[in-house]
N, C-alpha and C positions, 0 to 999 in steps of 0.2 A: 169225374175230372172236369174242371172248368174249361169251357171253350176259349180258345185264343182268338176267336173271330172278333173283329172290332164291332162295337155296337152300331146298329142301324138306326139312324134318326131321320125323321122327316125333314126335308129341306123346305124352307119357307120361300117357295116360289109359286107363281101362278102358271098353270099349264094351259097352253093354247093349242087348238087344232084348227088348221085351215079348213075351209070348205073343201069337199072332195075335188081334187084337181081335175078329174075328168068331166065334172059338171059344174064349172064355176059360175057364179052370178056375174053377168057381164058388167054390172055397175060397180062391182067390187074388185074382181080379179081381172085386171087388164094385162095385155102383154107388157113385159117389163121394158121401161125406157132404157136407151143406151146412154142418155145424158140427162142430167137434172140441173136446173138453173135455180139458184136461191135468190133472195132469201124466202124460205117458207118457215112458218112458226108453228110448232107442235105443242105449245104450252096452253094454259088456260086463256080464255078470251080476255080476262082482266089482267093478265100478266104482260108487262112490256116485253117486246121481242128483244133478244140479246143484241148488243151492238157489235157489228163487224166492220173492219176497215174496208172491206169490199164484199160484194156478193160472190160466193164460191160456185163456180160451174164445174161439175165433175162428170167424168165418163166412167161407166161401170163396165168391167170386162172380166173374163175368167183368166186367172193366173196359171202359168205353166211352169215346168221345172226351169225354164230359161229365166224366170223372174225370181228364182230362189234367193239370190243375194240381195236384190232390192227389197223383196218382201221381208227378209230377215231383219234388215235395217229398219223398215217401217214398223214391224211388230215390236221392236225394242222400245219404241216410243208409245205405241198404241196399247199394248197389253196392260201396262201399269195403269192405264186410265180405266180399265175394266176390272182388273183383279190385282189386289196387293199381295195375295198369298201365292200366286202362281207366277214364276219367272217367265219372261219371254222365251220362245223356243230358239235353239241355236240353228245354224245352217243345216246340219244333218237332219234335225227334226223337221224343218221346213221342207227340205228336199224330199224326205220320206212322205210327208203329208201330200205334197203336190203330185207325187208319183202314184198315190193310192187311187185305184179305180172307184173306190167308194166315196171319194171326196171331190167336191167342186169348190174351189177357193175363189171367191170374188174379191176384186179390188176396185176402189173408186179413186181415180186420179184427178187431181186438180188440173183443169184444162189450161190454166195460166202457166203452169210450169211442169206438169207431169208428176208432181209429188203424190204419193199414196196418202190419201186423207181418210180412207175408210176401208174396212175389210169385213167379210162375212163368210161363214163356212156352211156349206150344205153337205150333209151326209145322207146318202141314199143306199138302201139295202133291202134285200129280200128276206122275209120271214114267212112262216107257214100261213099267216093270215093275209099276206099280200106284200106288195112292194111299197115301202114307206120312205119318208124323208124327214130329216131332223135338222133344224136350224140352230147353229151355235155361234158364239163369239161375234156378234154384230157390234163392231166398234167404229165410231166416227171420231176423228180428232176433235178435241174440245174447241180448237180454233175454227172449225168448220161445222160445228154442231147446229142443229135446228135449222138447216137450210135444205132439207129434203133428201139428203144423201142416204140416211138410214132407210127411208122409204124406198128409194131407188134400188138399193141393195136387196131389200126384202122382196120386192116385186120380181127382181131378176131371179132370186132363188125359187120363188113359186113357179115362175115360167120354166126354169130348168127342171124342177121336179116333175112338172107336167110332161116335158120332153122325154124324161127318163121313165115314164110310165108309172110314176108313183100315184097312189090314190089319195094319200093325205100328207100333210106337212105339219109337224109339231114343233113347238118351242116352249121354253120356260122363260119367265121374266119376273124379277122381284116386284112385289106389289108397290114398293117405294119408287120404282121407276115409272111414275105416273104418265109422263109424256109418251114413253115407249109403249105402255099398255094401251093408251088411247090410240096410238098409231096402229097397233096390231088389230084392234077391233075395227078400226075404220077401213082397213084394206081386206077384211074378210075372215080374220081369225075369231074363233069363238072359245070362251073358257070351258074347260072340262072339269067335271066334278071328280077329281082324283087326287091322291096324295103323291108327292114326289119323294122318294127315299134315296139315300146315298150311304154307302159304306166305303171306307178307305181300304184299299187292297195293296197299296204300295207307295 
């Protein structure tokens, strides 16, 4: 009888592992800043920096259930910038996520008006081989891109993983996201020789 299980195919993503959070290299893994001031440019040296009407100054913080409505509204605009196949979460899903003890949801707010211009999610969990962390859904609004906000969010997640006792932090990134991959290497992530597989279960 043929199996009804969906086929498992490799996902074309690059997998990165942070340096062990308990023994960071001081020159690479520094305490996460609470504020980042742009513009910073993460493209190639020969690429012109993108033009912005103004430099974006953003503060990074951890969202709570009290931020659920605001975050739901922000994700409605941010998620489509990352994924065309996954709809933004509704209020119930966001509230559930914020209430989960395994999730730390970071937001970056524009200091000029308090608008959420970036988000990032850290999942921390215990498995038999140790306590691990995984970074997902790092999204910066296109209007505020390449001004250091993604770096600030990522450093904040590394610092949080260290606080939670995690030994490593992992993430995946499409090879086509060249600027993001350069950023991850620059702040201490190293590529892993592994395949990433995915199967659809629902």
